[in-house]
VOTORKE-136800 format. One line per field, with one value per residue (C-alpha): x, y, z; residue number from 0; residue in three letters. Coordinates in pm, 1 decimal. Example, Ala and Ser with C-alpha at 12.3 -4.5 7.8 and 13.67 -1.06 7.14 Angstrom:
BEGIN
x	(1230.0, 1367.0);
y	(-450.0, -106.0);
z	(780.0, 714.0);
pos	(0, 1);
code	(ALA, SER);
//
This chain:
BEGIN
x	(-14477.9, -14110.5, -13909.7, -13580.5, -13377.3, -13553.8, -13292.0, -13032.0, -12912.9, -12766.9, -12572.3, -12626.2, -12347.8, -12375.3, -12512.5, -12681.3, -12829.8, -12651.4, -12531.0, -12859.7, -13056.0, -12889.7, -13010.0, -13359.3, -13396.3, -13273.6, -13535.5, -13800.7, -13714.7, -13717.7, -13371.4, -13346.1, -13168.8, -13018.9, -12952.3, -12650.9, -12635.5, -12445.5, -12657.3, -12686.7, -12843.5, -12749.8, -12677.7, -12928.1, -13205.3, -13148.2, -13269.4, -13026.1, -13051.5, -13267.9, -13535.5, -13881.9, -14018.3, -14242.1, -14345.1, -14248.8, -13890.4, -13960.0, -13597.2, -13549.3, -13884.2, -13812.2, -13445.1, -13453.4, -13793.9, -13845.1, -13525.1, -13451.6, -13262.4, -12965.7, -12763.4, -12397.3, -12109.9, -11838.8, -11581.0, -11560.3, -11393.8, -11712.4, -11912.4, -11677.0, -11704.4, -12085.2, -12072.7, -11820.8, -12049.3, -12335.9, -12115.0, -12002.1, -12347.4, -12437.0, -12443.7, -12378.7, -12207.8, -12251.6, -12051.7, -11965.7, -11748.3, -11431.6, -11138.3, -10949.2, -11259.2, -11294.6, -10944.9, -11016.8, -11347.1, -11214.5, -11464.4, -11227.3, -11278.2, -10967.7, -11106.1, -11445.4, -11351.0, -11153.2, -11474.5, -11690.9, -11557.2, -11900.8, -11947.2, -12015.7, -11848.3, -12002.0, -11806.3, -11917.4, -11675.1, -11685.6, -11379.7, -11289.5, -11080.8, -10739.6, -10553.8, -10457.6, -10820.1, -10944.0, -10986.7, -11138.3, -11495.3, -11762.3, -12132.5, -12322.8, -12338.6, -11958.0, -11815.1, -12091.7, -12259.8, -11992.9, -11675.8, -11793.3, -11910.4, -12281.4, -12324.5, -12162.5, -12340.2, -12702.6, -12706.3, -12996.6, -12770.1, -12400.7, -12450.5, -12631.0, -12461.8, -12394.6, -12707.5, -12725.8, -12819.5, -13120.7, -13064.4, -12997.0, -13036.0, -12721.5, -12729.1, -13034.4, -12901.1, -12562.3, -12738.0, -12883.3, -12533.2, -12422.6, -12732.0, -12639.8, -12284.5, -12409.9, -12645.8, -12364.9, -12147.0, -12424.1, -12450.3, -12075.2, -12097.0, -12355.1, -12098.8, -11785.2, -11907.5, -11701.2, -11778.7, -11577.8, -11565.2, -11758.6, -11750.4, -11869.8, -11817.5, -12005.6, -11735.2, -11771.3, -12148.1, -12130.0, -11901.4, -12143.3, -12433.6, -12233.1, -12067.5, -12165.9, -12023.6, -11721.6, -11642.0, -11673.8, -11407.7, -11186.2, -11214.0, -11133.6, -11489.3, -11562.4, -11900.9, -12037.5, -12282.6, -12634.8, -12774.7, -13079.2, -13417.1, -13499.4, -13187.3, -13225.0, -13059.0, -13395.8, -13729.5, -13891.0, -13683.0, -13759.9, -13963.7, -14284.9, -14522.8, -14899.5, -15156.4, -15195.8, -14820.7, -14756.8, -14443.7, -14402.1, -14118.8, -14160.3, -13935.1, -13984.8, -13731.1, -13612.9, -13884.6, -14083.8, -14397.8, -14383.1, -14334.2, -14632.5, -14861.1, -14743.7, -14795.2, -15144.7, -15254.3, -15158.8, -15350.6, -15045.9, -15040.9, -14911.9, -14571.2, -14537.9, -14510.4, -14305.1, -13960.4, -13793.1, -13933.1, -13998.6, -13704.0, -13512.7, -13198.9, -13416.5, -13590.6, -13252.5, -13122.4, -13433.3, -13485.2, -13499.9, -13783.6, -13975.0, -13933.9, -14094.2, -14385.6, -14445.2, -14421.9, -14713.8, -14908.7, -14880.3, -14963.1, -15317.0, -15437.8, -15398.6, -15183.2, -15490.2, -15611.2, -15272.2, -15226.3, -15542.9, -15444.2, -15086.9, -15195.5, -15364.5, -15039.7, -14827.0, -14534.2, -14341.4, -14402.6, -14429.1, -14535.1, -14274.3, -14433.1, -14411.4, -14396.0, -14757.1, -14856.8, -14715.4, -14972.9, -15243.4, -15047.4, -15250.9, -14989.3, -14729.6, -14960.3, -15092.7, -14741.9, -14617.4, -14374.8, -14563.0, -14682.5, -14893.4, -14734.5, -14979.1, -14855.4, -14998.8, -14655.3, -14531.6, -14746.6, -14851.7, -15043.8, -14784.6, -14408.3, -14162.2, -14094.3, -13752.8, -13734.1, -13709.8, -13957.8, -13901.7, -14161.7, -14318.4, -14173.7, -14399.0, -14210.9, -14238.6, -14504.5, -14306.2, -14287.6, -14180.7, -13807.0, -13678.7, -13626.7, -13276.2, -13198.4, -13558.8, -13461.4, -13125.8, -13223.6, -13429.5, -13142.2, -12878.8, -13095.1, -13140.8, -12763.2, -12705.8, -12620.3, -12709.6, -12950.3, -12690.5, -12449.2, -12713.1, -12788.0, -12418.7, -12380.4, -12691.4, -12569.4, -12229.1, -12384.1, -12219.9, -12560.9, -12891.8, -13254.3, -13544.6, -13748.9, -14086.9);
y	(2656.4, 2732.9, 2743.2, 2915.1, 2594.5, 2371.1, 2157.9, 2200.5, 1866.3, 1857.0, 1575.4, 1603.4, 1397.9, 1570.1, 1438.9, 1569.2, 1915.7, 2222.6, 2074.5, 1902.9, 2216.0, 2405.9, 2149.6, 2135.7, 2504.4, 2428.3, 2154.5, 2404.8, 2608.9, 2318.2, 2159.1, 1782.2, 1689.2, 1341.7, 1250.6, 1019.5, 797.7, 484.2, 166.9, 186.5, 532.8, 885.3, 895.2, 1181.7, 926.8, 821.8, 1089.9, 1166.1, 1321.6, 1632.5, 1526.0, 1449.9, 1100.9, 1057.2, 776.7, 1013.3, 1096.1, 1468.4, 1591.4, 1385.6, 1500.5, 1871.9, 1868.7, 1622.8, 1669.6, 1676.4, 1480.5, 1150.0, 896.0, 695.1, 456.2, 403.8, 253.4, 507.5, 300.3, 78.7, 163.0, 66.4, 299.2, 586.3, 510.8, 527.0, 862.5, 998.3, 907.8, 1090.9, 1391.7, 1413.0, 1535.3, 1727.2, 2101.0, 2107.8, 1875.3, 1937.9, 1772.8, 1820.7, 1513.3, 1564.6, 1666.5, 1341.0, 1137.7, 1330.3, 1219.3, 854.0, 853.7, 1048.7, 1333.3, 1628.1, 1930.0, 1839.7, 1487.5, 1597.4, 1914.1, 1697.4, 1515.3, 1821.1, 2169.2, 2323.2, 2164.0, 2384.0, 2214.5, 2333.5, 2254.1, 2284.7, 2244.0, 2309.9, 2535.1, 2632.7, 2493.8, 2609.2, 2637.1, 2382.1, 2302.6, 2267.7, 1892.9, 1905.9, 1774.0, 1988.1, 2054.6, 2381.2, 2356.2, 2354.5, 2537.5, 2794.6, 2842.4, 2780.8, 2887.4, 3231.0, 3377.9, 3334.6, 3065.5, 3286.7, 3610.2, 3493.1, 3351.2, 3514.1, 3661.7, 3672.9, 3399.7, 3164.1, 2877.5, 2932.2, 2881.9, 2549.8, 2542.4, 2362.5, 2081.8, 2226.5, 2585.3, 2704.1, 2446.6, 2587.1, 2942.7, 2798.9, 2596.2, 2920.6, 3065.9, 2766.3, 2802.4, 3165.5, 3066.7, 2802.6, 3047.2, 3302.1, 3035.6, 2941.5, 3308.6, 3323.8, 3014.0, 3187.6, 3462.2, 3249.2, 2906.4, 2741.0, 2595.7, 2634.9, 2572.9, 2761.2, 2702.8, 2814.1, 2694.3, 2676.3, 2890.4, 3166.9, 3166.7, 3188.2, 3488.7, 3645.8, 3586.6, 3755.6, 4011.0, 4325.4, 4201.1, 4045.2, 4368.9, 4545.6, 4331.9, 4365.7, 4742.4, 4719.4, 4753.3, 4527.5, 4357.6, 4243.0, 3963.8, 4098.6, 4164.6, 3977.6, 4082.0, 4269.9, 4485.3, 4551.0, 4860.1, 4965.6, 4875.5, 4939.3, 4674.3, 4386.0, 4071.9, 4080.8, 3814.0, 3844.3, 3719.3, 3388.0, 3319.8, 3415.8, 3618.9, 3888.9, 4109.9, 4486.2, 4685.7, 5060.1, 5290.3, 5616.5, 5827.6, 6023.1, 5976.7, 5601.4, 5642.4, 5873.5, 5641.7, 5337.7, 5488.5, 5605.5, 5277.1, 5074.8, 5316.6, 5472.0, 5829.4, 5925.2, 5785.5, 6067.5, 6324.5, 6112.4, 6278.7, 5936.2, 5857.4, 6196.2, 6176.7, 5900.9, 5947.4, 5941.8, 5622.4, 5460.7, 5571.2, 5434.6, 5129.8, 4889.1, 5081.4, 5100.8, 4727.2, 4663.3, 4894.2, 4733.9, 4385.2, 4476.8, 4635.6, 4342.8, 4089.8, 4230.0, 4102.2, 3802.3, 3805.7, 3817.2, 4129.4, 4300.0, 4220.5, 4409.5, 4702.5, 4728.6, 4707.4, 5044.9, 5212.7, 5156.4, 5024.7, 4713.5, 4401.4, 4028.6, 3718.9, 3471.4, 3185.2, 2820.9, 2536.8, 2459.4, 2796.6, 2728.2, 2481.6, 2744.8, 3048.4, 3175.4, 3430.4, 3158.4, 2983.8, 3293.1, 3431.9, 3103.0, 3027.6, 2701.8, 2516.0, 2204.7, 1864.3, 1618.5, 1280.4, 1090.8, 939.6, 1285.4, 1279.1, 1640.9, 1849.8, 2131.4, 2163.1, 2448.7, 2633.6, 2767.8, 3130.8, 3312.3, 3394.7, 3518.6, 3720.8, 3510.2, 3186.2, 2922.3, 2670.5, 2300.1, 2145.5, 1947.5, 1571.9, 1322.4, 1281.6, 964.2, 624.9, 477.9, 420.4, 476.5, 602.7, 429.8, 221.1, 501.0, 748.4, 506.4, 405.6, 770.3, 817.1, 545.4, 245.4, -85.4, -321.7, -594.3, -339.7, -221.3, -581.6, -653.3, -347.7, -440.7, -798.9, -671.1, -429.4, -131.9, 27.2, -37.7, 1.1, 22.0, -299.2, -238.3);
z	(-2303.6, -2362.9, -2040.8, -1972.7, -1935.4, -2187.6, -2359.9, -2084.8, -1948.1, -1599.6, -1435.3, -1060.5, -904.2, -567.8, -240.0, 72.0, 22.3, -114.4, -444.6, -531.2, -434.9, -720.9, -973.3, -823.4, -911.9, -1263.5, -1292.1, -1185.2, -1494.2, -1737.2, -1721.0, -1758.8, -1436.0, -1406.0, -1044.3, -1013.3, -704.9, -607.7, -625.1, -246.0, -277.3, -174.9, 198.3, 219.8, 171.7, 532.4, 771.1, 1048.5, 1392.0, 1409.7, 1161.2, 1298.5, 1230.5, 927.3, 690.2, 406.7, 316.3, 317.9, 290.3, -24.8, -163.5, -139.4, -240.9, -531.3, -691.4, -1066.9, -1145.1, -1315.8, -1108.6, -1237.5, -1018.8, -1110.9, -913.8, -987.3, -801.6, -1110.4, -1440.4, -1622.7, -1399.4, -1470.2, -1840.7, -1819.9, -1644.6, -1893.5, -2181.3, -2014.4, -1943.4, -2304.9, -2408.2, -2090.1, -2033.0, -1658.5, -1412.6, -1038.2, -761.3, -397.6, -365.9, -161.3, -379.6, -325.3, -413.6, -739.9, -833.4, -750.0, -939.1, -1240.0, -1203.1, -1161.1, -1384.5, -1582.4, -1636.5, -1766.9, -1954.2, -2196.4, -2286.4, -2347.0, -2418.9, -2354.9, -2013.2, -1710.2, -1413.2, -1084.0, -771.2, -410.5, -121.1, 250.6, 274.7, -82.5, -367.0, -242.5, 86.7, 348.4, 433.7, 76.5, 111.2, 458.0, 485.7, 646.8, 678.2, 681.2, 1060.4, 1087.0, 785.2, 736.7, 1071.5, 1333.9, 1150.1, 1035.8, 1366.4, 1301.5, 1564.1, 1825.7, 1734.4, 1727.1, 2077.6, 2267.8, 2536.8, 2626.2, 2887.3, 2649.0, 2470.1, 2097.6, 1887.8, 1704.1, 1337.2, 1196.0, 943.2, 598.4, 714.0, 536.7, 258.0, 83.5, 41.7, -58.5, -326.6, -458.8, -480.6, -685.7, -906.4, -970.0, -1060.5, -1303.6, -1471.0, -1506.2, -1665.8, -1909.2, -2003.9, -2054.4, -2274.1, -2490.2, -2551.4, -2589.6, -2694.4, -2423.9, -2084.5, -1768.3, -1397.4, -1128.8, -757.1, -418.7, -63.2, 261.5, 420.6, 161.4, 194.6, 573.0, 544.8, 296.6, 537.0, 809.6, 579.8, 773.0, 1101.5, 931.6, 748.7, 1081.0, 1246.3, 938.6, 985.3, 1354.8, 1489.1, 1784.2, 1768.0, 2101.4, 2162.1, 2176.4, 2523.2, 2655.9, 2515.5, 2835.5, 2788.7, 2417.0, 2273.8, 2131.0, 2282.8, 1944.9, 1771.9, 2000.8, 2066.0, 2268.8, 2395.4, 2379.5, 2627.2, 2441.2, 2447.4, 2084.4, 2018.1, 1755.2, 1640.4, 1646.7, 1411.4, 1428.9, 1267.7, 1417.9, 1252.1, 1509.9, 1302.9, 1358.6, 1732.0, 1755.5, 1558.2, 1751.8, 2096.3, 2006.7, 1849.2, 2157.7, 2378.3, 2543.6, 2412.4, 2756.6, 2654.9, 2402.3, 2679.7, 2916.2, 2918.0, 2925.7, 2582.2, 2423.1, 2181.5, 2005.2, 2220.9, 2532.0, 2422.7, 2360.5, 2699.3, 2872.0, 2656.0, 2947.7, 3113.7, 2785.7, 2728.4, 3067.5, 2988.7, 2649.7, 2801.1, 3027.8, 2740.8, 2501.5, 2772.8, 2785.9, 2445.6, 2215.1, 1903.6, 1679.4, 1861.4, 1851.5, 1485.3, 1393.8, 1613.8, 1487.5, 1123.3, 1168.8, 1277.7, 966.0, 1169.8, 1065.9, 1273.3, 1220.9, 1406.6, 1523.1, 1335.5, 1431.8, 1182.4, 1270.5, 1125.8, 779.3, 635.2, 696.4, 577.5, 282.5, 179.1, 126.6, -117.7, -293.0, -341.4, -489.4, -208.3, -150.7, -461.1, -524.1, -569.7, -719.3, -598.3, -300.9, -233.2, -133.7, 178.3, 125.2, -123.9, -111.9, -142.9, -105.1, -429.5, -524.6, -408.5, -743.0, -1014.9, -1369.2, -1555.9, -1829.4, -1693.2, -1543.6, -1333.0, -1400.1, -1172.1, -911.5, -947.8, -684.5, -629.2, -796.3, -638.4, -657.9, -1025.5, -1127.2, -1472.6, -1525.7, -1827.2, -1980.5, -1959.6, -2088.8, -2384.6, -2478.8, -2451.1, -2713.1, -2496.8, -2662.9, -2487.8, -2442.3, -2293.2, -2046.6, -1948.9, -1892.8, -1670.4, -1472.1, -1416.2, -1305.7, -1057.3, -1226.3, -1269.8, -1094.1, -1191.5, -951.8, -958.9, -1122.8);
pos	(0, 1, 2, 3, 4, 5, 6, 7, 8, 9, 10, 11, 12, 13, 14, 15, 16, 17, 18, 19, 20, 21, 22, 23, 24, 25, 26, 27, 28, 29, 30, 31, 32, 33, 34, 35, 36, 37, 38, 39, 40, 41, 42, 43, 44, 45, 46, 47, 48, 49, 50, 51, 52, 53, 54, 55, 56, 57, 58, 59, 60, 61, 62, 63, 64, 65, 66, 67, 68, 69, 70, 71, 72, 73, 74, 75, 76, 77, 78, 79, 80, 81, 82, 83, 84, 85, 86, 87, 88, 89, 90, 91, 92, 93, 94, 95, 96, 97, 98, 99, 100, 101, 102, 103, 104, 105, 106, 107, 108, 109, 110, 111, 112, 113, 114, 115, 116, 117, 118, 119, 120, 121, 122, 123, 124, 125, 126, 127, 128, 129, 130, 131, 132, 133, 134, 135, 136, 137, 138, 139, 140, 141, 142, 143, 144, 145, 146, 147, 148, 149, 150, 151, 152, 153, 154, 155, 156, 157, 158, 159, 160, 161, 162, 163, 164, 165, 166, 167, 168, 169, 170, 171, 172, 173, 174, 175, 176, 177, 178, 179, 180, 181, 182, 183, 184, 185, 186, 187, 188, 189, 190, 191, 192, 193, 194, 195, 196, 197, 198, 199, 200, 201, 202, 203, 204, 205, 206, 207, 208, 209, 210, 211, 212, 213, 214, 215, 216, 217, 218, 219, 220, 221, 222, 223, 224, 225, 226, 227, 228, 229, 230, 231, 232, 233, 234, 235, 236, 237, 238, 239, 240, 241, 242, 243, 244, 245, 246, 247, 248, 249, 250, 251, 252, 253, 254, 255, 256, 257, 258, 259, 260, 261, 262, 263, 264, 265, 266, 267, 268, 269, 270, 271, 272, 273, 274, 275, 276, 277, 278, 279, 280, 281, 282, 283, 284, 285, 286, 287, 288, 289, 290, 291, 292, 293, 294, 295, 296, 297, 298, 299, 300, 301, 302, 303, 304, 305, 306, 307, 308, 309, 310, 311, 312, 313, 314, 315, 316, 317, 318, 319, 320, 321, 322, 323, 324, 325, 326, 327, 328, 329, 330, 331, 332, 333, 334, 335, 336, 337, 338, 339, 340, 341, 342, 343, 344, 345, 346, 347, 348, 349, 350, 351, 352, 353, 354, 355, 356, 357, 358, 359, 360, 361, 362, 363, 364, 365, 366, 367, 368, 369, 370, 371, 372, 373, 374, 375, 376, 377, 378, 379, 380, 381, 382, 383, 384, 385, 386, 387, 388, 389, 390, 391, 392, 393, 394, 395, 396, 397, 398, 399, 400, 401, 402, 403);
code	(MET, SER, ARG, LEU, LEU, ASP, GLY, ILE, ARG, VAL, ILE, ASP, ALA, ALA, ASN, PHE, ILE, ALA, GLY, PRO, VAL, SER, THR, THR, VAL, MET, ALA, ASP, PHE, GLY, ALA, ASP, VAL, ILE, LYS, ILE, GLU, PRO, PRO, SER, GLY, ASP, VAL, TYR, ARG, VAL, ARG, GLY, VAL, GLY, TYR, PRO, PRO, SER, PRO, TYR, ASN, PHE, PRO, TRP, ILE, VAL, ASP, ASN, ARG, SER, LYS, ARG, GLY, VAL, ALA, ILE, ASP, LEU, ARG, THR, ARG, ASP, GLY, GLN, SER, VAL, LEU, HIS, ARG, LEU, VAL, SER, SER, ALA, ASP, VAL, PHE, VAL, THR, ASN, LEU, PRO, LEU, ASP, ALA, ARG, HIS, ARG, LEU, ALA, VAL, ARG, TYR, GLU, ASP, LEU, ALA, LEU, LEU, ASN, ALA, ARG, LEU, ILE, TYR, ALA, SER, LEU, THR, ALA, TYR, GLY, GLU, THR, GLY, GLU, GLU, ALA, GLY, ARG, PRO, GLY, PHE, ASP, SER, THR, ALA, LEU, TRP, ALA, ARG, THR, GLY, LEU, MET, ASP, LEU, VAL, ARG, PRO, SER, PRO, ASP, SER, ALA, PRO, ALA, ARG, ALA, LEU, PRO, GLY, MET, GLY, ASP, HIS, PRO, THR, GLY, MET, SER, LEU, PHE, GLY, ALA, ILE, MET, ALA, ALA, LEU, TYR, GLN, ARG, GLU, ARG, THR, GLY, ARG, GLY, GLY, MET, VAL, SER, THR, SER, LEU, LEU, ALA, ASN, GLY, LEU, TRP, TRP, ASN, ALA, ILE, GLN, VAL, GLN, GLY, ILE, LEU, CYS, GLY, ALA, ARG, THR, GLN, THR, ARG, PRO, PRO, ARG, GLU, GLU, ALA, VAL, SER, ALA, LEU, GLY, ASN, LEU, TYR, ARG, CYS, ARG, ASP, GLY, ARG, TRP, PHE, LEU, LEU, THR, ILE, THR, GLY, ALA, GLU, LEU, HIS, TRP, ASP, ALA, PHE, ALA, ARG, CYS, ILE, GLY, ARG, ALA, ASP, LEU, LEU, THR, ASP, PRO, ARG, PHE, ALA, THR, LEU, PRO, ALA, ARG, ARG, ALA, ASN, ALA, ARG, ALA, LEU, VAL, GLY, ILE, LEU, ASP, ASP, VAL, PHE, ALA, THR, LYS, SER, TRP, ALA, GLU, TRP, ARG, LYS, ILE, LEU, GLU, THR, SER, GLY, VAL, VAL, PHE, GLY, VAL, VAL, ALA, THR, LEU, ASP, ASP, ILE, PRO, ASN, ASP, GLU, GLN, MET, VAL, LYS, SER, GLY, ALA, LEU, VAL, PRO, ILE, ASP, ASP, PRO, ARG, ALA, GLY, ALA, SER, LEU, THR, VAL, SER, SER, PRO, ILE, THR, ILE, GLU, GLY, GLN, GLU, LYS, VAL, PRO, PRO, THR, LEU, ALA, PRO, ALA, ILE, GLY, GLN, HIS, THR, VAL, GLU, VAL, LEU, ARG, ALA, ALA, GLY, PHE, ALA, GLU, ASP, GLU, ILE, GLU, ARG, LEU, LEU, ARG, ALA, GLY, VAL, ILE, ALA, GLN, GLU, ALA, SER);
//
């Protein structure tokens, strides 16, 4: 079938997570993505602190699937020449290299735009393209999570330490921002015939995540750290633990109809006539007492029992899932959020799909992320490199090809 990005060639010269994520989504919709790595491999191939042990390189599998791998030493003039030849016929070039490294390796926008007027140059930085910190390195944990107030605001109580981020937590949404920018640039190219540069940063995405609170402080509103769960502003927008230890999140709006249905379904119709809870203002004023009552109520049954009961009320609620729940979550599979990957080397029968769908578009079935330089010779041959030239570059270590 014809896919949205059939015929679009992407040079992915980014490392770690956010940059490559944007091209993974493009590959899902049919783009030919060429993953450029040094002969030693992308540093993301080596799992760092915070990743559970596994014989499978699961971060690499999910973030670089369905790409072709090419290994080039861009520190050499010959390596830069190879990349430039590939760029000359590409549609998109993606990088998150530090700005000074782009200059040294001749991969700045002004270097590559001269080679290809239709090229979309997609740039990802930690702190933006301009300003005193433009060249400063950063990760999603520092530039997105810590710098923008998110780390401080989501702590469970004012006395708790700031909440640490999970690996890649901000990188994946940032990669979607870069994907959106690339797609907008491709649309602009359809109208003008010319390429251009697009960019995003971890800092900008963190601010966008936290935009409501940030706009509040810009307008002079003071946001306070959330109180402990037991002192929540609303007892009906809170976490509760069931008899079997499972937690769930209750989210009931201010509508009286929801309060009535909720109180009856949990077997506490008496709360409807209790003056402390008879009205929304009263429930807010006595939230701490209501939290204590609901704690006792929900401790009487298991999550499975409460789920069935709450489903009859029409109120919004959701389990606080653990990772162990996900492999057995039928909705994730049926909705297409998890999709099959048919390769025993992946170590799993499912992988995480990119989070968008397009009517009439079937995504490319995921294939295993490439080994270092797995497709180097194949890609260079298709780009017009002669066999003797490829052999010379291989012998010199300018390029590398996975041993068969």
